[in-house]
N, C-alpha and C positions, 0 to 999 in steps of 0.2 A: 474733843472726840477730835480725830481721828477718821478719816473713811479710809476702809480697808474690805478689802474682796469677801462677799457675800460668805462666800464657800470656805475660806480661812479662816476671818475672825470679826470679832464682834468690838463694837463699840461701846463702852457704859456710859451710861448719861450721868449716873449721881455721885461718881466720885470722878468724872471726868476722865475713864481714863482709857488710852488706848491698847488694842493689848492683839498680841501676835503670837502665832503656836508656835512652841518648840517639837523637839524631837518627840515628847514625849504624848503629843495633843490636847495638853492641858494648856489653858494660857493664861498669860503673865500680864500683868498689867506697866507700864514704863514710864507714866506720871495718874498726880492727882490732888483735886481738890477736892473742896466741899463744894455744893450748892446751898443757896440759902433756899430749903424747898422744909416748910414742916412737916405735910402731911400727904407726900406723894401718890396720887390715883389714878390718872391716867397720862398717859404721853402719847403725841403725836408726829411724825417727820413731817416737813414743810420742804422735800427736796428741792423747790423752785425759789425759795428764799433764802436756802439752806438755814432752817433753823428747828427748834424743834419747842414743841406748845406743853407744858406739865401742868396740869391740876392741883391743886393745893387749895383741899378745903378747908384744913384747917385754919390755914390762913385768909380765906376767900379773897383767894387768887390765880390768874391763871398765869406760872413763867415762863417765859419768854429764854429761850437763848439761842446761840449759834454752836456751830460744832465744836466746836474748842470748848464749848462749855461757859463760856462767855451770858452772863447775863444782859440780852440788849434792851429787856422792856418787861413792864409789868401790867395785867389786864385786873385790876382791880375791881371792888365791888360787889364781889359775887361770893355770896352766903351758902356754904356747902356747894360749889362746885363740884361738878364729878365727870362726870362723861365727857368725851371730846369727838367730834367728828369732822373730818375734814372732806373738802369735796374734788371732785378728784384733780381740777384745774390747781388745786389749793391755793384760788382767792379770795375762800372764807370759810371761818371757823367757828362751827356751831358748839355750845357748851349746858347742857343740863345742868341748870342753876338750881337744888333741891330748896335751896331756904327761901327761896324769889316764887317759886310757882312757876318758872318762866324756863325759855330756852333762849342765849344770848346767842346773835350773830357776832362775828370780827370779819372785820377786812382785815387782811393777814399783810398784807403791805404797809398798809400804813399804820397796824397796832389798832385801828380803832372800833367805836360798837357802830353796828349799822342796824339792827333790828335786834328785838325783843317782839319773843312768843309767847304772851299769858296760856299758862296751860289748866289756871284753875284754883280757886283755894284748898291749900293742903294736900296739891298732887304731887306732890314734891318728884316732877321727870326724874328720871336716872339716864337707863343706857340709852344710849341713839346709833341710829343705821340709815342712811339713805338708801331711797328702792324705786322706782317708778316714777318720779319727780315729786316724791313726799320724804318728808324729812320724820321718820316711824320713833317713838318713842318710849320706853317703860314707864310705869307713874305708879302710884300708889304706897300700899303698906301692908303685907300679909295678905288676907285675903279680899282686901280692898283694892288690890292692885288692876291695873289690867296695861289694854295698847292702845295708843293715840295716834295721830300724825300730824304733819303741819301740813295743809298743801303746796308747796313753794310752786306751783303750777298759774296758780289763781292772781290775777291781778293785785289780791288785796290776800296774802295768804291767809289760811283760814286754818281753825286745830279743832279736831273731830276726837274724843273719847270713846270708850267703849269700842275697842274694835278688834277685839278679840278672837269675831270667828265662834261663837258660845265656849270658846274654852274660859273656866273660870280661874284665871291664875292665883297660885297660892303664896305670889311674893312677883315684885316687879323683873319680868323675863329680859334674859341677857339677848341683846340686838342683834344679827347677823346679817351682812347681803353685800353681794357684790356689785358695781359699776358694771359691770359686762354683760352680768342677768339680771337687768333691771326688774324684772317681774317677780323674781323671789326673794323672798325677806326670812330668814329665821328666827327661831324663839328658843330658847330653854328658860324653864320654868324651875329655877335650881332653889326653891324655897322649901321644896316637900319631896319625902324618901323616894318616892316616885321617880322622880325628875323625870315630865315629860318633855320630848323634843318636838317641836310643830315649824312644817315646814307651809309656807304662806306662798300664793299664789295672788302679788296685791297689782297687776297688773293693770285691772279695771277702777282702781284706788281702794276699792274694796275689799277687805283678808277671805280668801274660801281656802281653804284649809286645806293640802292636797296630799300630805300623809300628817300621822303622828302616832308616837310612839316612845312607850314609858323604858327611861334605858339607866336608871338607878339617879336616885336623889344628892344634889349638892355641889354639880359641878362650878367649877371654878370660873374657867374662862374656855375659849372654842374659838378655831378660826376656820374659814373657809379655803381651801384650797385654789390653787392660783385661776382651774377651769372652771370654777363653780359649785362644781358638784359632789364634792362631798365636806366635809365637817370633819374637825380634827378636835377632840373634848380633853381638857384635861381634869381627871378627877374623876368620880369621886372616892376617894379612898383605896384604888386600888393604885402600884408603881407603875403608871404606862398613860401614853395619851389614847384615847382610843378613834381611830379614823370609822364614819360612818359614810356611806350613800344616801342622800338626800330624794333619793326616786323611791325608796323604800326604806329606807335607815335601817338596812341592814349593815352588821359591823363588816369594816372591810381587810383590818390591818390593827395592829398595836407597834406602841413606840415604847421598848420597856423604858424606865429610870426608876434610881434607886428607892427614891423617896415619891412623899404624895405632889401631882404635877398640881403646881400654882397657875400659870399662867403658859399660853403657847401661842404663837408666832409665825407665819409661812410667810418665805422670800419670794417673790414672782417667779423663777426657776427651782422652788418646789423645797427647799432648805426649812426643814422645820426647826426651830428651837425650844426648847423646853424650863420651863423655871422650876424651880420642886421649895420645897424646907427641907433646909440641908441642915438636918440635926447633928452630924457630926463635922460638920464644916468641912468637907471634902471636895466641896461640888455643888455649885446651887444652877447651873447653865446647862444643861444639853443640847448641843446642835449637830441633826442627823445631816449631813452632806450625801451621803450613797442610800440613804431610804433605812425604812428601821432595822432591817437586818443587817446592817453593817455598823461597829460600834458606833458609838456617838461619841465625839470631841466636847470636852468636859471647861467648863472655866469655874472659877473659884472668886466672883467675883463679889462677894460679899461676906465677913464676918458676921457668923449667926444666921438664919434664915433671912429670903428674899422679902421685902415689906410693901415693895411695890404691886398693889393686886393685882396686874396686867402681865407684869413678868418683864417679857420684851416685846418689843416692837419692832418691825422692821422697814428698812426707809422703802417708800413707792420704787425706788431704783434697784430694790434689794441691794445696792450697794454697804448698806451695816445696818447694823439692829442695837438696839437699846435697852435697859436693863434700869 
């Protein structure tokens, strides 16, 4: 994967293809090569060590590549590993390991396991987010789901469950947080048709719901804007990304796409990348460099539909994006 300017190009992870925009605004790959990833679930970009971490629950591992797509390591023995969370300084990677009922920490420089936090039998931790000195995690299944946290500020980190502040989750929530706004945690209850969105104040360590609203069910993904004040949601069912203010969860704007959006990621400069179900194989990734009122530049990165659940991930520096 070649690093290219955020405003004009994407770097494609699973085909290891470097992209450049032509005069038509459609990107094309200049090289490709397969990666040994059976079931890609989540991807994070470590710009400090110039690496990508790809969770592969089908093979019970995290695959580590360099920016050229070469595999430089594997973190193995992780049954049904799913969501990944990288600390702001890139020193530690956290992984939700559903099949082992634990969250595992890794040293990103040495690619070694440094800690494990059991979350309880049959909890199956999934989505992760760092906020307020705690690692928040979703857990459970259907109506037995909830919100938990690992207190990383304690001398011996402790795990606490049932922190949903009286919200009865219908599914493990999708969690989002901004390092620059450590007292805020956003949760999407994506497994019910009403689609509740909850904004928590977690500054005290005990979540308090600031605002919540039903926004329509089954969203696929979301991302916070660079200022941490708004949330952009992919789905459900409509042909657009929808942006909401966190202060009152009122709609701000939409980003139109031709098919149901599956993933969204926002670069530090505000550039929005959306991936869709590309049923007609005409373009699966849409990059809004000039805001929602300007036509998106279109990438046709994969034949058929995009299979990576999170779709696209920008590097922390905003200089590349992986799909």
